[in-house]
N, C-alpha and C positions, 0 to 999 in steps of 0.2 A: 811445576806447581803442585802442591799437595791437594788431593781430591777433597779433603775436609774443608779446605779454604774455598775451593770451587763451589761446594755445596752451600757453604755459608754465603758466598757471593750471590748465589741464586736465591737463597732464602731471604736475604736482606731486602731486595726490591719487592719480594712477595709480602713481607711484613709491612713495608711502606705502602703497598697497594691496599692491604687490609685497613691500614690507618686511613687512607683516603676514602674508602667506603664508609668507615665509621664517621669520619668528618662530614661526609655527605648526609648520612643519617642524622647526625647531630644538627645539621643546618636547618632541619625542619623546625627547630625551636627558636630560630633567629629570624624575626620579622624585620627588624630595623637594627641599625647599629646604635643602640641606646643602652642605658644602664640596666633596664629590666631584661632585655634580651641577653646581655652579657652575664647577668646573674643567673638566668635560666641555663645558659650555655655552660657556665662554670659548675653547675650541678648535674649536667647531662651525662649519663653513664656512657653513652657512645663517645662523647667528646673526651671524657676522662680516660677511657680505654685507649683511644687513639693517641692521646698524649703519652700514655705509658708505653705503648708500642713504639712510638717515635723515639722516646728516651732510650729504650732498650736497643733499638736499631742503631742509634747514634753511638752508644757505648760499644756495641759489637763492631760497628764500622771503624771506630778508632783502633780497636784491637786488630782488626784485619789489616788496616793500613800500616801497622807495625811490621807486618810480615809480607805485604804485597805492595808493589809499586802502585801509586795512585793512578797512573796512566793505564795500567792493566786492570785494576780493581774497578775503575769507574765505567769501563765497558759494560759491566753487568747491570749498572743502574738503568741502562736502556730497557731492561726487562720490565721495568715499571710501566712502560708504554704498552707492554703486552698484557701484563697482569691486571692493571686497573680496568680496562674495558671488559676483560673476561669476567672479573669479579662483579662489575657493575651490571653485566648481563645476568649473572646468576642471582645476585642478591637484590638488585634494584630494578630488574626487568627492563633495563635499557637495551635498545637494539644494537646488533652487530651487523656489519656489512661485509660483503666479499672483499671490498677494498681494505677494510680493517684487517681481515685475515691475511690478505696478501702482504700488507705492510708489516704485520706481526711476523710473518714468515721471513721477510727481508731483515727485520731486526735480529731475529734469532740467528739467521745465517750470518749476518754481519758480525755478531758477537763471536760466533764460533770461528769465523774466518780470522778475525783480528786476534783472538785468543791463541789460535794455533800459530800465529806469526812469530 
């Protein structure tokens, strides 16, 4: 497999993770599921940026799938389970545990192992 595609496959879940952090930040404007909250959300910069990132990631994902089998490419989406908690720790000050770090190491090892097969 081409290393550029591997890099792209690592960047995609990172971009998705950044989008999740932005969605979490945008959620501060949503008190209830009503028209007022939806209007505030539709004007929220964090929400709009997250949507743009998700759109860009989706277009890039379609391009990658043109060149990489889905079964191989989808392995890398597991990295979102590594990136989201790390980014939430950095930007949202959410706690991390040793269990998380152990699980994240298992995910990374599993992706490496399956990719090498």
